[in-house]
A tleap script that builds the chain and sets N, CA, C and O, in Angstrom:
source leaprc.protein.ff14SB
mol = sequence {
  NMET SER ALA LEU SER ALA ALA ASP GLN GLU
  ALA ALA ARG ALA ALA LEU ASP GLY PHE MET
  THR ALA PHE ASN ALA GLU ASP ALA GLU ALA
  ILE ARG THR ARG TRP TYR HIE PHE PRO HIE
  VAL ARG PHE HIE SER GLY LYS VAL THR VAL
  MET GLU ARG PRO GLU ASP PHE HIE ALA LEU
  VAL TRP ASP ARG LYS GLY GLN SER THR ASP
  TRP ALA ARG THR ALA TRP ASP TYR VAL GLU
  LEU ILE ASP ASP GLY PRO ASP LYS ALA HIE
  PHE ARG VAL GLN PHE THR ARG PHE ARG GLU
  ASP GLY SER ALA ILE GLY SER TYR LYS SER
  LEU TYR ILE VAL THR PHE LYS ASP GLY ARG
  TRP ALA VAL GLN ALA ARG SER SER TRP ALA
  CALA
}
set mol.1.N position { 79.664 7.669 9.952 }
set mol.1.CA position { 80.596 8.601 9.364 }
set mol.1.C position { 80.019 9.127 8.048 }
set mol.1.O position { 79.441 8.372 7.267 }
set mol.2.N position { 80.180 10.404 7.819 }
set mol.2.CA position { 79.648 11.046 6.628 }
set mol.2.C position { 80.473 10.707 5.388 }
set mol.2.O position { 81.699 10.616 5.449 }
set mol.3.N position { 79.793 10.526 4.283 }
set mol.3.CA position { 80.465 10.309 3.002 }
set mol.3.C position { 80.867 11.640 2.368 }
set mol.3.O position { 81.689 11.673 1.452 }
set mol.4.N position { 80.288 12.730 2.856 }
set mol.4.CA position { 80.584 14.050 2.315 }
set mol.4.C position { 81.683 14.734 3.125 }
set mol.4.O position { 81.790 14.537 4.336 }
set mol.5.N position { 82.482 15.526 2.453 }
set mol.5.CA position { 83.465 16.344 3.147 }
set mol.5.C position { 82.723 17.427 3.927 }
set mol.5.O position { 81.548 17.692 3.673 }
set mol.6.N position { 83.406 18.039 4.859 }
set mol.6.CA position { 82.796 19.128 5.630 }
set mol.6.C position { 82.369 20.260 4.697 }
set mol.6.O position { 81.320 20.871 4.900 }
set mol.7.N position { 83.173 20.538 3.685 }
set mol.7.CA position { 82.837 21.606 2.737 }
set mol.7.C position { 81.571 21.273 1.952 }
set mol.7.O position { 80.734 22.147 1.728 }
set mol.8.N position { 81.424 20.002 1.530 }
set mol.8.CA position { 80.215 19.608 0.806 }
set mol.8.C position { 78.992 19.606 1.721 }
set mol.8.O position { 77.897 19.958 1.284 }
set mol.9.N position { 79.162 19.219 2.967 }
set mol.9.CA position { 78.055 19.291 3.919 }
set mol.9.C position { 77.594 20.738 4.068 }
set mol.9.O position { 76.395 21.015 4.071 }
set mol.10.N position { 78.538 21.649 4.189 }
set mol.10.CA position { 78.203 23.075 4.316 }
set mol.10.C position { 77.525 23.593 3.046 }
set mol.10.O position { 76.572 24.369 3.121 }
set mol.11.N position { 78.014 23.167 1.889 }
set mol.11.CA position { 77.428 23.620 0.622 }
set mol.11.C position { 76.004 23.085 0.456 }
set mol.11.O position { 75.122 23.802 -0.017 }
set mol.12.N position { 75.780 21.838 0.840 }
set mol.12.CA position { 74.435 21.258 0.765 }
set mol.12.C position { 73.498 22.005 1.704 }
set mol.12.O position { 72.361 22.310 1.342 }
set mol.13.N position { 73.973 22.297 2.906 }
set mol.13.CA position { 73.170 23.042 3.883 }
set mol.13.C position { 72.908 24.460 3.393 }
set mol.13.O position { 71.813 24.990 3.578 }
set mol.14.N position { 73.915 25.079 2.766 }
set mol.14.CA position { 73.752 26.437 2.243 }
set mol.14.C position { 72.682 26.493 1.156 }
set mol.14.O position { 72.029 27.522 0.982 }
set mol.15.N position { 72.496 25.386 0.419 }
set mol.15.CA position { 71.440 25.344 -0.594 }
set mol.15.C position { 70.066 25.510 0.056 }
set mol.15.O position { 69.179 26.140 -0.519 }
set mol.16.N position { 69.890 24.950 1.242 }
set mol.16.CA position { 68.610 25.107 1.941 }
set mol.16.C position { 68.394 26.561 2.344 }
set mol.16.O position { 67.294 27.095 2.203 }
set mol.17.N position { 69.445 27.192 2.844 }
set mol.17.CA position { 69.315 28.596 3.252 }
set mol.17.C position { 69.097 29.509 2.053 }
set mol.17.O position { 68.320 30.461 2.124 }
set mol.18.N position { 69.787 29.216 0.950 }
set mol.18.CA position { 69.576 30.007 -0.258 }
set mol.18.C position { 68.155 29.875 -0.766 }
set mol.18.O position { 67.524 30.857 -1.155 }
set mol.19.N position { 67.658 28.638 -0.757 }
set mol.19.CA position { 66.269 28.417 -1.144 }
set mol.19.C position { 65.322 29.225 -0.255 }
set mol.19.O position { 64.421 29.896 -0.758 }
set mol.20.N position { 65.525 29.163 1.076 }
set mol.20.CA position { 64.615 29.859 1.986 }
set mol.20.C position { 64.651 31.371 1.768 }
set mol.20.O position { 63.611 32.028 1.816 }
set mol.21.N position { 65.823 31.920 1.532 }
set mol.21.CA position { 65.932 33.359 1.259 }
set mol.21.C position { 65.165 33.716 -0.009 }
set mol.21.O position { 64.415 34.692 -0.026 }
set mol.22.N position { 65.348 32.930 -1.073 }
set mol.22.CA position { 64.633 33.181 -2.327 }
set mol.22.C position { 63.128 32.980 -2.157 }
set mol.22.O position { 62.331 33.734 -2.715 }
set mol.23.N position { 62.741 31.961 -1.386 }
set mol.23.CA position { 61.326 31.689 -1.139 }
set mol.23.C position { 60.660 32.886 -0.453 }
set mol.23.O position { 59.585 33.329 -0.859 }
set mol.24.N position { 61.306 33.395 0.576 }
set mol.24.CA position { 60.734 34.535 1.306 }
set mol.24.C position { 60.705 35.804 0.471 }
set mol.24.O position { 59.855 36.669 0.688 }
set mol.25.N position { 61.623 35.926 -0.482 }
set mol.25.CA position { 61.644 37.076 -1.392 }
set mol.25.C position { 60.684 36.872 -2.573 }
set mol.25.O position { 60.530 37.753 -3.419 }
set mol.26.N position { 60.041 35.694 -2.615 }
set mol.26.CA position { 59.171 35.310 -3.730 }
set mol.26.C position { 59.920 35.425 -5.058 }
set mol.26.O position { 59.377 35.883 -6.063 }
set mol.27.N position { 61.174 34.998 -5.031 }
set mol.27.CA position { 62.060 35.065 -6.187 }
set mol.27.C position { 62.048 33.719 -6.918 }
set mol.27.O position { 62.937 32.888 -6.731 }
set mol.28.N position { 61.040 33.525 -7.738 }
set mol.28.CA position { 60.881 32.264 -8.466 }
set mol.28.C position { 62.065 31.999 -9.393 }
set mol.28.O position { 62.477 30.851 -9.557 }
set mol.29.N position { 62.607 33.039 -9.994 }
set mol.29.CA position { 63.721 32.850 -10.923 }
set mol.29.C position { 64.948 32.288 -10.211 }
set mol.29.O position { 65.617 31.405 -10.747 }
set mol.30.N position { 65.254 32.784 -9.010 }
set mol.30.CA position { 66.396 32.256 -8.246 }
set mol.30.C position { 66.155 30.800 -7.866 }
set mol.30.O position { 67.072 29.981 -7.922 }
set mol.31.N position { 64.941 30.482 -7.485 }
set mol.31.CA position { 64.631 29.094 -7.133 }
set mol.31.C position { 64.787 28.209 -8.369 }
set mol.31.O position { 65.387 27.136 -8.297 }
set mol.32.N position { 64.253 28.656 -9.484 }
set mol.32.CA position { 64.315 27.857 -10.717 }
set mol.32.C position { 65.740 27.660 -11.229 }
set mol.32.O position { 66.068 26.589 -11.739 }
set mol.33.N position { 66.576 28.665 -11.100 }
set mol.33.CA position { 67.900 28.608 -11.725 }
set mol.33.C position { 69.033 28.280 -10.773 }
set mol.33.O position { 70.104 27.872 -11.222 }
set mol.34.N position { 68.833 28.446 -9.464 }
set mol.34.CA position { 69.937 28.223 -8.534 }
set mol.34.C position { 69.631 27.232 -7.410 }
set mol.34.O position { 70.478 26.407 -7.070 }
set mol.35.N position { 68.438 27.304 -6.836 }
set mol.35.CA position { 68.195 26.570 -5.589 }
set mol.35.C position { 67.438 25.271 -5.754 }
set mol.35.O position { 67.339 24.508 -4.794 }
set mol.36.N position { 66.899 24.984 -6.929 }
set mol.36.CA position { 66.251 23.711 -7.214 }
set mol.36.C position { 66.956 23.024 -8.365 }
set mol.36.O position { 67.508 23.667 -9.259 }
set mol.37.N position { 66.923 21.687 -8.320 }
set mol.37.CA position { 67.272 20.868 -9.476 }
set mol.37.C position { 65.965 20.307 -10.018 }
set mol.37.O position { 65.002 20.097 -9.280 }
set mol.38.N position { 65.957 20.073 -11.311 }
set mol.38.CA position { 64.792 19.504 -11.985 }
set mol.38.C position { 65.196 18.232 -12.705 }
set mol.38.O position { 66.313 18.144 -13.216 }
set mol.39.N position { 64.301 17.234 -12.759 }
set mol.39.CA position { 62.960 17.282 -12.183 }
set mol.39.C position { 63.024 17.429 -10.664 }
set mol.39.O position { 63.944 16.947 -10.003 }
set mol.40.N position { 62.011 18.113 -10.144 }
set mol.40.CA position { 61.891 18.357 -8.716 }
set mol.40.C position { 60.604 17.669 -8.242 }
set mol.40.O position { 59.556 17.793 -8.874 }
set mol.41.N position { 60.698 16.950 -7.133 }
set mol.41.CA position { 59.556 16.176 -6.646 }
set mol.41.C position { 59.118 16.693 -5.281 }
set mol.41.O position { 59.944 16.978 -4.413 }
set mol.42.N position { 57.810 16.808 -5.109 }
set mol.42.CA position { 57.248 17.222 -3.815 }
set mol.42.C position { 56.122 16.267 -3.434 }
set mol.42.O position { 55.175 16.070 -4.195 }
set mol.43.N position { 56.240 15.674 -2.240 }
set mol.43.CA position { 55.184 14.858 -1.654 }
set mol.43.C position { 54.447 15.742 -0.658 }
set mol.43.O position { 55.059 16.251 0.281 }
set mol.44.N position { 53.139 15.935 -0.848 }
set mol.44.CA position { 52.371 16.851 0.007 }
set mol.44.C position { 50.882 16.599 -0.142 }
set mol.44.O position { 50.410 16.216 -1.213 }
set mol.45.N position { 50.157 16.812 0.921 }
set mol.45.CA position { 48.692 16.775 0.891 }
set mol.45.C position { 48.144 15.528 0.198 }
set mol.45.O position { 47.135 15.603 -0.503 }
set mol.46.N position { 48.800 14.388 0.388 }
set mol.46.CA position { 48.347 13.152 -0.221 }
set mol.46.C position { 48.625 13.060 -1.712 }
set mol.46.O position { 48.094 12.181 -2.390 }
set mol.47.N position { 49.455 13.963 -2.227 }
set mol.47.CA position { 49.767 14.007 -3.650 }
set mol.47.C position { 51.277 13.923 -3.858 }
set mol.47.O position { 52.063 14.113 -2.930 }
set mol.48.N position { 51.652 13.639 -5.079 }
set mol.48.CA position { 53.041 13.737 -5.514 }
set mol.48.C position { 53.046 14.694 -6.696 }
set mol.48.O position { 52.388 14.452 -7.708 }
set mol.49.N position { 53.789 15.774 -6.559 }
set mol.49.CA position { 53.907 16.742 -7.637 }
set mol.49.C position { 55.307 16.633 -8.212 }
set mol.49.O position { 56.296 16.722 -7.484 }
set mol.50.N position { 55.386 16.442 -9.520 }
set mol.50.CA position { 56.676 16.386 -10.200 }
set mol.50.C position { 56.771 17.601 -11.114 }
set mol.50.O position { 55.972 17.771 -12.035 }
set mol.51.N position { 57.754 18.432 -10.842 }
set mol.51.CA position { 58.032 19.586 -11.692 }
set mol.51.C position { 59.178 19.165 -12.608 }
set mol.51.O position { 60.336 19.139 -12.192 }
set mol.52.N position { 58.854 18.844 -13.832 }
set mol.52.CA position { 59.853 18.337 -14.775 }
set mol.52.C position { 60.863 19.401 -15.189 }
set mol.52.O position { 62.051 19.120 -15.348 }
set mol.53.N position { 60.368 20.633 -15.362 }
set mol.53.CA position { 61.207 21.715 -15.879 }
set mol.53.C position { 61.102 22.931 -14.969 }
set mol.53.O position { 60.131 23.061 -14.224 }
set mol.54.N position { 62.085 23.819 -15.019 }
set mol.54.CA position { 62.018 25.024 -14.181 }
set mol.54.C position { 60.714 25.800 -14.350 }
set mol.54.O position { 60.195 26.354 -13.381 }
set mol.55.N position { 60.179 25.846 -15.579 }
set mol.55.CA position { 58.941 26.602 -15.778 }
set mol.55.C position { 57.746 25.998 -15.068 }
set mol.55.O position { 56.713 26.654 -14.938 }
set mol.56.N position { 57.863 24.763 -14.607 }
set mol.56.CA position { 56.773 24.106 -13.877 }
set mol.56.C position { 56.698 24.539 -12.417 }
set mol.56.O position { 55.708 24.258 -11.741 }
set mol.57.N position { 57.733 25.222 -11.921 }
set mol.57.CA position { 57.752 25.612 -10.505 }
set mol.57.C position { 56.705 26.677 -10.217 }
set mol.57.O position { 56.564 27.657 -10.948 }
set mol.58.N position { 55.975 26.453 -9.130 }
set mol.58.CA position { 55.065 27.457 -8.574 }
set mol.58.C position { 54.918 27.153 -7.094 }
set mol.58.O position { 54.702 26.005 -6.708 }
set mol.59.N position { 55.036 28.182 -6.268 }
set mol.59.CA position { 54.873 28.011 -4.819 }
set mol.59.C position { 53.433 28.361 -4.449 }
set mol.59.O position { 53.025 29.519 -4.548 }
set mol.60.N position { 52.672 27.364 -4.026 }
set mol.60.CA position { 51.268 27.586 -3.684 }
set mol.60.C position { 51.091 28.603 -2.564 }
set mol.60.O position { 50.116 29.355 -2.556 }
set mol.61.N position { 52.023 28.630 -1.623 }
set mol.61.CA position { 51.891 29.544 -0.497 }
set mol.61.C position { 51.895 31.008 -0.972 }
set mol.61.O position { 51.296 31.868 -0.325 }
set mol.62.N position { 52.552 31.286 -2.071 }
set mol.62.CA position { 52.583 32.655 -2.599 }
set mol.62.C position { 51.213 33.113 -3.087 }
set mol.62.O position { 50.980 34.314 -3.227 }
set mol.63.N position { 50.307 32.180 -3.345 }
set mol.63.CA position { 48.940 32.535 -3.748 }
set mol.63.C position { 48.129 33.071 -2.577 }
set mol.63.O position { 47.095 33.712 -2.767 }
set mol.64.N position { 48.612 32.803 -1.352 }
set mol.64.CA position { 47.977 33.265 -0.116 }
set mol.64.C position { 46.494 32.881 -0.055 }
set mol.64.O position { 45.611 33.714 0.151 }
set mol.65.N position { 46.269 31.576 -0.244 }
set mol.65.CA position { 44.921 31.012 -0.142 }
set mol.65.C position { 44.929 29.942 0.931 }
set mol.65.O position { 45.991 29.459 1.323 }
set mol.66.N position { 43.747 29.568 1.410 }
set mol.66.CA position { 43.629 28.502 2.408 }
set mol.66.C position { 44.440 28.825 3.646 }
set mol.66.O position { 44.368 29.936 4.170 }
set mol.67.N position { 45.221 27.842 4.122 }
set mol.67.CA position { 45.986 28.061 5.349 }
set mol.67.C position { 47.133 29.054 5.155 }
set mol.67.O position { 47.773 29.448 6.130 }
set mol.68.N position { 47.401 29.462 3.920 }
set mol.68.CA position { 48.477 30.420 3.656 }
set mol.68.C position { 47.965 31.831 3.396 }
set mol.68.O position { 48.720 32.682 2.925 }
set mol.69.N position { 46.704 32.092 3.691 }
set mol.69.CA position { 46.086 33.388 3.404 }
set mol.69.C position { 46.913 34.554 3.925 }
set mol.69.O position { 47.121 35.528 3.202 }
set mol.70.N position { 47.381 34.478 5.141 }
set mol.70.CA position { 48.101 35.596 5.754 }
set mol.70.C position { 49.615 35.402 5.768 }
set mol.70.O position { 50.314 36.063 6.537 }
set mol.71.N position { 50.134 34.497 4.919 }
set mol.71.CA position { 51.566 34.206 4.919 }
set mol.71.C position { 52.394 35.447 4.627 }
set mol.71.O position { 52.085 36.222 3.721 }
set mol.72.N position { 53.468 35.624 5.423 }
set mol.72.CA position { 54.414 36.715 5.197 }
set mol.72.C position { 55.843 36.196 5.015 }
set mol.72.O position { 56.617 36.750 4.235 }
set mol.73.N position { 56.185 35.126 5.744 }
set mol.73.CA position { 57.530 34.573 5.624 }
set mol.73.C position { 57.557 33.177 6.238 }
set mol.73.O position { 56.630 32.767 6.936 }
set mol.74.N position { 58.645 32.456 5.960 }
set mol.74.CA position { 58.868 31.119 6.498 }
set mol.74.C position { 60.285 31.063 7.057 }
set mol.74.O position { 61.195 31.686 6.511 }
set mol.75.N position { 60.472 30.321 8.139 }
set mol.75.CA position { 61.805 30.179 8.743 }
set mol.75.C position { 62.033 28.740 9.165 }
set mol.75.O position { 61.100 28.037 9.554 }
set mol.76.N position { 63.293 28.309 9.083 }
set mol.76.CA position { 63.665 26.991 9.585 }
set mol.76.C position { 63.599 27.004 11.101 }
set mol.76.O position { 64.087 27.941 11.733 }
set mol.77.N position { 63.007 25.984 11.690 }
set mol.77.CA position { 63.077 25.775 13.140 }
set mol.77.C position { 64.315 24.947 13.456 }
set mol.77.O position { 65.023 25.209 14.429 }
set mol.78.N position { 64.565 23.944 12.617 }
set mol.78.CA position { 65.802 23.169 12.717 }
set mol.78.C position { 66.079 22.522 11.370 }
set mol.78.O position { 65.176 22.289 10.567 }
set mol.79.N position { 67.350 22.240 11.152 }
set mol.79.CA position { 67.817 21.544 9.951 }
set mol.79.C position { 68.874 20.555 10.424 }
set mol.79.O position { 69.883 20.944 11.010 }
set mol.80.N position { 68.634 19.280 10.165 }
set mol.80.CA position { 69.548 18.236 10.638 }
set mol.80.C position { 69.908 17.311 9.484 }
set mol.80.O position { 69.032 16.698 8.874 }
set mol.81.N position { 71.193 17.215 9.189 }
set mol.81.CA position { 71.672 16.265 8.187 }
set mol.81.C position { 71.532 14.868 8.781 }
set mol.81.O position { 72.113 14.575 9.826 }
set mol.82.N position { 70.763 14.006 8.118 }
set mol.82.CA position { 70.540 12.663 8.678 }
set mol.82.C position { 71.197 11.563 7.860 }
set mol.82.O position { 71.391 10.457 8.364 }
set mol.83.N position { 71.545 11.844 6.600 }
set mol.83.CA position { 72.214 10.835 5.789 }
set mol.83.C position { 72.802 11.532 4.579 }
set mol.83.O position { 72.283 12.553 4.125 }
set mol.84.N position { 73.889 10.976 4.056 }
set mol.84.CA position { 74.475 11.555 2.857 }
set mol.84.C position { 75.281 10.527 2.098 }
set mol.84.O position { 75.639 9.467 2.612 }
set mol.85.N position { 75.550 10.876 0.868 }
set mol.85.CA position { 76.387 10.072 -0.013 }
set mol.85.C position { 77.233 11.030 -0.835 }
set mol.85.O position { 77.248 12.230 -0.560 }
set mol.86.N position { 77.927 10.530 -1.824 }
set mol.86.CA position { 78.852 11.382 -2.576 }
set mol.86.C position { 78.197 12.580 -3.266 }
set mol.86.O position { 78.844 13.610 -3.460 }
set mol.87.N position { 76.920 12.455 -3.637 }
set mol.87.CA position { 76.274 13.544 -4.365 }
set mol.87.C position { 74.845 13.820 -3.888 }
set mol.87.O position { 74.027 14.368 -4.627 }
set mol.88.N position { 74.560 13.432 -2.641 }
set mol.88.CA position { 73.196 13.605 -2.142 }
set mol.88.C position { 73.223 13.719 -0.620 }
set mol.88.O position { 74.008 13.053 0.055 }
set mol.89.N position { 72.350 14.574 -0.099 }
set mol.89.CA position { 72.227 14.735 1.354 }
set mol.89.C position { 70.750 14.793 1.719 }
set mol.89.O position { 69.963 15.473 1.061 }
set mol.90.N position { 70.379 14.066 2.785 }
set mol.90.CA position { 69.007 14.080 3.294 }
set mol.90.C position { 68.989 14.917 4.568 }
set mol.90.O position { 69.784 14.694 5.481 }
set mol.91.N position { 68.077 15.878 4.619 }
set mol.91.CA position { 67.941 16.737 5.782 }
set mol.91.C position { 66.561 16.578 6.398 }
set mol.91.O position { 65.545 16.676 5.710 }
set mol.92.N position { 66.536 16.335 7.693 }
set mol.92.CA position { 65.289 16.370 8.461 }
set mol.92.C position { 65.144 17.807 8.904 }
set mol.92.O position { 66.036 18.357 9.550 }
set mol.93.N position { 64.029 18.414 8.563 }
set mol.93.CA position { 63.836 19.831 8.869 }
set mol.93.C position { 62.461 20.053 9.485 }
set mol.93.O position { 61.571 19.205 9.420 }
set mol.94.N position { 62.332 21.205 10.071 }
set mol.94.CA position { 61.018 21.722 10.440 }
set mol.94.C position { 61.040 23.207 10.122 }
set mol.94.O position { 62.015 23.905 10.400 }
set mol.95.N position { 59.948 23.675 9.534 }
set mol.95.CA position { 59.837 25.101 9.245 }
set mol.95.C position { 58.514 25.617 9.780 }
set mol.95.O position { 57.556 24.866 9.958 }
set mol.96.N position { 58.487 26.912 10.030 }
set mol.96.CA position { 57.269 27.571 10.490 }
set mol.96.C position { 56.931 28.691 9.526 }
set mol.96.O position { 57.796 29.461 9.109 }
set mol.97.N position { 55.664 28.766 9.184 }
set mol.97.CA position { 55.142 29.874 8.383 }
set mol.97.C position { 54.585 30.928 9.331 }
set mol.97.O position { 53.910 30.609 10.310 }
set mol.98.N position { 54.878 32.190 9.025 }
set mol.98.CA position { 54.486 33.295 9.889 }
set mol.98.C position { 53.637 34.321 9.147 }
set mol.98.O position { 53.747 34.494 7.933 }
set mol.99.N position { 52.786 34.994 9.921 }
set mol.99.CA position { 52.033 36.149 9.429 }
set mol.99.C position { 52.915 37.390 9.583 }
set mol.99.O position { 53.967 37.347 10.221 }
set mol.100.N position { 52.471 38.475 8.997 }
set mol.100.CA position { 53.198 39.750 9.082 }
set mol.100.C position { 53.398 40.191 10.522 }
set mol.100.O position { 54.426 40.790 10.840 }
set mol.101.N position { 52.440 39.910 11.405 }
set mol.101.CA position { 52.554 40.330 12.812 }
set mol.101.C position { 53.465 39.424 13.639 }
set mol.101.O position { 53.640 39.639 14.838 }
set mol.102.N position { 54.044 38.410 12.992 }
set mol.102.CA position { 54.968 37.506 13.682 }
set mol.102.C position { 54.311 36.274 14.282 }
set mol.102.O position { 55.006 35.388 14.779 }
set mol.103.N position { 52.992 36.200 14.248 }
set mol.103.CA position { 52.329 35.011 14.782 }
set mol.103.C position { 52.478 33.855 13.798 }
set mol.103.O position { 52.537 34.050 12.584 }
set mol.104.N position { 52.537 32.657 14.351 }
set mol.104.CA position { 52.755 31.458 13.535 }
set mol.104.C position { 51.459 30.979 12.897 }
set mol.104.O position { 50.410 30.939 13.540 }
set mol.105.N position { 51.549 30.620 11.639 }
set mol.105.CA position { 50.435 29.973 10.938 }
set mol.105.C position { 50.483 28.481 11.233 }
set mol.105.O position { 49.454 27.857 11.491 }
set mol.106.N position { 51.698 27.908 11.194 }
set mol.106.CA position { 51.868 26.488 11.465 }
set mol.106.C position { 53.316 26.087 11.308 }
set mol.106.O position { 54.101 26.773 10.654 }
set mol.107.N position { 53.661 24.965 11.917 }
set mol.107.CA position { 54.998 24.391 11.816 }
set mol.107.C position { 54.875 23.024 11.156 }
set mol.107.O position { 53.912 22.296 11.399 }
set mol.108.N position { 55.856 22.675 10.319 }
set mol.108.CA position { 55.758 21.477 9.503 }
set mol.108.C position { 57.087 20.729 9.466 }
set mol.108.O position { 58.121 21.294 9.109 }
set mol.109.N position { 57.047 19.465 9.834 }
set mol.109.CA position { 58.217 18.604 9.712 }
set mol.109.C position { 58.320 18.146 8.269 }
set mol.109.O position { 57.308 17.901 7.613 }
set mol.110.N position { 59.543 18.033 7.778 }
set mol.110.CA position { 59.748 17.662 6.379 }
set mol.110.C position { 61.063 16.922 6.199 }
set mol.110.O position { 61.914 16.889 7.088 }
set mol.111.N position { 61.198 16.334 5.028 }
set mol.111.CA position { 62.448 15.751 4.580 }
set mol.111.C position { 62.805 16.470 3.284 }
set mol.111.O position { 62.007 16.511 2.348 }
set mol.112.N position { 63.998 17.032 3.237 }
set mol.112.CA position { 64.493 17.699 2.030 }
set mol.112.C position { 65.689 16.907 1.519 }
set mol.112.O position { 66.573 16.531 2.290 }
set mol.113.N position { 65.708 16.658 0.217 }
set mol.113.CA position { 66.826 15.967 -0.405 }
set mol.113.C position { 67.543 16.965 -1.307 }
set mol.113.O position { 66.968 17.530 -2.237 }
set mol.114.N position { 68.821 17.155 -0.994 }
set mol.114.CA position { 69.665 18.101 -1.718 }
set mol.114.C position { 70.673 17.278 -2.520 }
set mol.114.O position { 71.319 16.380 -1.980 }
set mol.115.N position { 70.802 17.591 -3.810 }
set mol.115.CA position { 71.707 16.819 -4.666 }
set mol.115.C position { 72.761 17.727 -5.295 }
set mol.115.O position { 72.568 18.931 -5.465 }
set mol.116.N position { 73.888 17.089 -5.633 }
set mol.116.CA position { 74.956 17.785 -6.357 }
set mol.116.C position { 74.861 17.371 -7.805 }
set mol.116.O position { 75.070 16.207 -8.148 }
set mol.117.N position { 74.543 18.336 -8.654 }
set mol.117.CA position { 74.323 18.078 -10.060 }
set mol.117.C position { 74.690 19.347 -10.824 }
set mol.117.O position { 74.441 20.452 -10.343 }
set mol.118.N position { 75.268 19.203 -11.984 }
set mol.118.CA position { 75.629 20.363 -12.811 }
set mol.118.C position { 76.513 21.354 -12.056 }
set mol.118.O position { 76.422 22.565 -12.258 }
set mol.119.N position { 77.372 20.818 -11.181 }
set mol.119.CA position { 78.339 21.648 -10.470 }
set mol.119.C position { 77.816 22.430 -9.289 }
set mol.119.O position { 78.496 23.331 -8.797 }
set mol.120.N position { 76.613 22.107 -8.817 }
set mol.120.CA position { 76.075 22.852 -7.665 }
set mol.120.C position { 75.150 21.980 -6.825 }
set mol.120.O position { 74.564 21.011 -7.308 }
set mol.121.N position { 75.039 22.351 -5.560 }
set mol.121.CA position { 74.098 21.726 -4.633 }
set mol.121.C position { 72.778 22.469 -4.717 }
set mol.121.O position { 72.752 23.700 -4.702 }
set mol.122.N position { 71.671 21.721 -4.806 }
set mol.122.CA position { 70.349 22.333 -4.846 }
set mol.122.C position { 69.312 21.314 -4.400 }
set mol.122.O position { 69.564 20.109 -4.416 }
set mol.123.N position { 68.150 21.803 -4.003 }
set mol.123.CA position { 67.068 20.954 -3.515 }
set mol.123.C position { 66.425 20.235 -4.705 }
set mol.123.O position { 66.068 20.869 -5.698 }
set mol.124.N position { 66.280 18.909 -4.601 }
set mol.124.CA position { 65.656 18.157 -5.672 }
set mol.124.C position { 64.365 17.462 -5.263 }
set mol.124.O position { 63.565 17.088 -6.121 }
set mol.125.N position { 64.153 17.284 -3.962 }
set mol.125.CA position { 62.912 16.638 -3.528 }
set mol.125.C position { 62.569 17.099 -2.125 }
set mol.125.O position { 63.442 17.439 -1.326 }
set mol.126.N position { 61.260 17.102 -1.847 }
set mol.126.CA position { 60.761 17.488 -0.533 }
set mol.126.C position { 59.550 16.639 -0.204 }
set mol.126.O position { 58.774 16.265 -1.083 }
set mol.127.N position { 59.402 16.342 1.071 }
set mol.127.CA position { 58.209 15.659 1.551 }
set mol.127.C position { 57.796 16.331 2.842 }
set mol.127.O position { 58.584 16.425 3.783 }
set mol.128.N position { 56.548 16.801 2.887 }
set mol.128.CA position { 56.092 17.463 4.114 }
set mol.128.C position { 54.594 17.316 4.270 }
set mol.128.O position { 53.906 16.810 3.384 }
set mol.129.N position { 54.106 17.763 5.400 }
set mol.129.CA position { 52.682 17.763 5.687 }
set mol.129.C position { 52.084 19.144 5.463 }
set mol.129.O position { 50.915 19.374 5.773 }
set mol.130.N position { 52.870 20.051 4.933 }
set mol.130.CA position { 52.374 21.394 4.628 }
set mol.130.C position { 51.579 21.334 3.339 }
set mol.130.O position { 51.914 20.576 2.429 }
set mol.131.N position { 50.535 22.126 3.261 }
set mol.131.CA position { 49.721 22.176 2.043 }
set mol.131.C position { 50.405 23.037 1.013 }
set mol.131.O position { 49.885 23.211 -0.089 }
savepdb mol mol.pdb
quit
């Protein structure tokens, strides 16, 4: 049984969609001020990156280097709430990065942790195999 109300589950899930919309728009300010909480932690490529403050945020995929050279957009393949508590929700997700022509660059399974802090739901941690 979920510890979150249906409304809080929806709000936590909406934070993921808001983040994805801002990510695809390359809207760093929206991510920094609305869709992420800080400190923000990312486990990736054998590293742990801690963004202590909003100004520390940078999306490597926006640099369009390496496997992200031809990146145009990213979409959720699935989002599944797997655990929650009064102020935190864990989502098992998979996303795919796409080129402008619609072909897939790659799909990546991840864990996203969304927290309720400062009166809003936002992403606070991520772990994935995406570079």
